[in-house]
Phi, psi and omega in degrees: 000154177295131179253146181237159183251021183221155182215075185290155173284125183241154175272102186296322180295316179295321179298315179300318180295318180295316179298323176294319179297318179296313181297326182280346183291144181294345180255024182271011185299340179299333179289338182268346189299316181303314180286320183295318186274329185298121178070010185280164175297324179298317181291322177297323177294317177303313182296319181295315181290323176299322177298321177294321178296317179297327180287327188261346190225149171266340183224138168245120178269114178263119184248116180178170181222156178062229181294347179283348179222333189297321183297308182288327176296321179302314183287317181297315180296319182296318186267356185309314181303317181279335173295319177295321180299328182290348183298327178294323176296320179297322176299315181300322181285350179070033181288157174304153186304319183289340179276333184261348181283156177264117177272128180281134175259120178248136184254139178213165177080017178252012172202175175249022178283121177294326179299315181294321179294316178297322179296318178297320178297320178291326178300320178293315178058228181262008183287157175291134183213161174230166182238134167244102179265127188237109180197125182296316184260331189082002184261348180292128193297313187302306178292329180297318179296314181295318180299320178301317182290315181288329176296319177299317180296320180296316181293320178298325183280319190245348189086157188295319183297317180285326180300320180303324181287348183251010178250125181240116185254124174253110191205185178299145183288340189228331190226168171109161183298314181292319176304313183295319178295317181299318179293316182295320184272335181092029176292151169289131188243146169234161190253132166276115184300138180289339183255021179225123177286158185306315184286348177256013192260014187301328185263015179255183179299340177307318183252335189296323180298303178299328179296315180293319178302322181285350179097014180281137177280094185286339175297317177293323178300312180292324179296319178298318179297320181298326180298322180295321180292333176287329180225079187276003189302318183295320179295320179295317179296322178296318178300315180293322180296318177298315182297316180298314179296319178301317180289342177268007176100000177275093190261005179228131177248127179256110175279122185243125174237153180249014178241112183304330183288353180265014182302319180284336172295321174302320180295320178296317180298320179296319177295316182304308183282320182296317183281334181276323188259334190283072182217154177055034180060030180246177173096171180247132180289120179268133173219179187207160176220156170242114178264152007274356183309308186283354171294339181262012175224298179268355184303321180297316179295318180300320185281327194221013181266200181301144182261047177258011186236157168231163189239132175247109181272120173268102192260100177272156171302136186212181179282168187299319182294314180296324178298323178294324177295317179303311182293321179296317179297315181302311182295313183297319183285326175295318177295333177275013176067036170257124171297127182242120176257130180255129170244101182271111182269130188292327185218146175261075180203189183302318181297317179297319180287329173299318177298314182298317181300309182290325177303309182290321180298313180293314180299320181296316179298317179294315182299316179300318178297321178298324178279357176082027179235161179283120182289347195246359176251174181208065185299328179294322178294317180297325179296317179296318180299319181298315179296316181299315181296328176293322181290333179252028175061042171066049180321000000 
């Protein structure tokens, strides 16, 4: 289990009330995902279809933005080095070629940059590929634009009948533009749960398909998440510690990791807290660093800049040299009057990341409630979308 180095005084009665409010919320489905998905028919279907994708494709293009892509990208990027290392073991076991090969996951539809879209198209090149388009409504502009381009490329390469077999849509079960197109065309469909928000959807079908295609052990991921729900005390204490620091004027949280491959995990954490807490002029601004790299850029500010920030070190098991860097940073920043919170993760693998995901999701929901805001809506994002759609004549 994740270990912490702080023990704030908490209001137990208020905590109990908040946990009940979260559980009663219509968007609390993320708490059920570890138990619901582990060993389920839905997960077996995901695994079977992922095996088919691995057999037919060298590349899976994942099209989505925000919670539709950040969670699974975070895990895949973090574990990529050891997933690649496992290919030699797969050879030794004599597995079929499609089971032991590494399928590249390419991401698109997370910006409106034409350069990035063209680059993603060039990355696929002439290789065999499939598409996983992830959008609850199908109306979000960034993935809609990318899906149109990659769908055209797919049809040009394989013809329309074969292209349909290579499109996998993760969307609303009943409504929406993408849902309607998927039903009309006959795409293979997966469901975005109605009771789970995008940034809380990492353990749902939204992420499980690309994770399995990439070779991630999702059973271990779900098991790690379930452990946190059995013992949620550390996550609750972390929420209270953030709230206490926020009320003392520490309005910026710096998430610090010492593993470069976790850069996208930092991005997921920033979305989780920023989108959940940043309402009614409340919340703590989330930002992140990767050490030791950023010690040579932001290190000066961290050591000697404004004291409105605190640091949360996500401390993974590491080599001896990196461990010395972790300890040196911890000591130097505490001496520099930065509050430093330690989250010691037991393992750098699927189980460890499963624990981290549920730890942060639960803590974030509690923290947002402490600040008096709804953890599960995002009115500011909807406002931007409305203006954008008006400017492009209601795409």
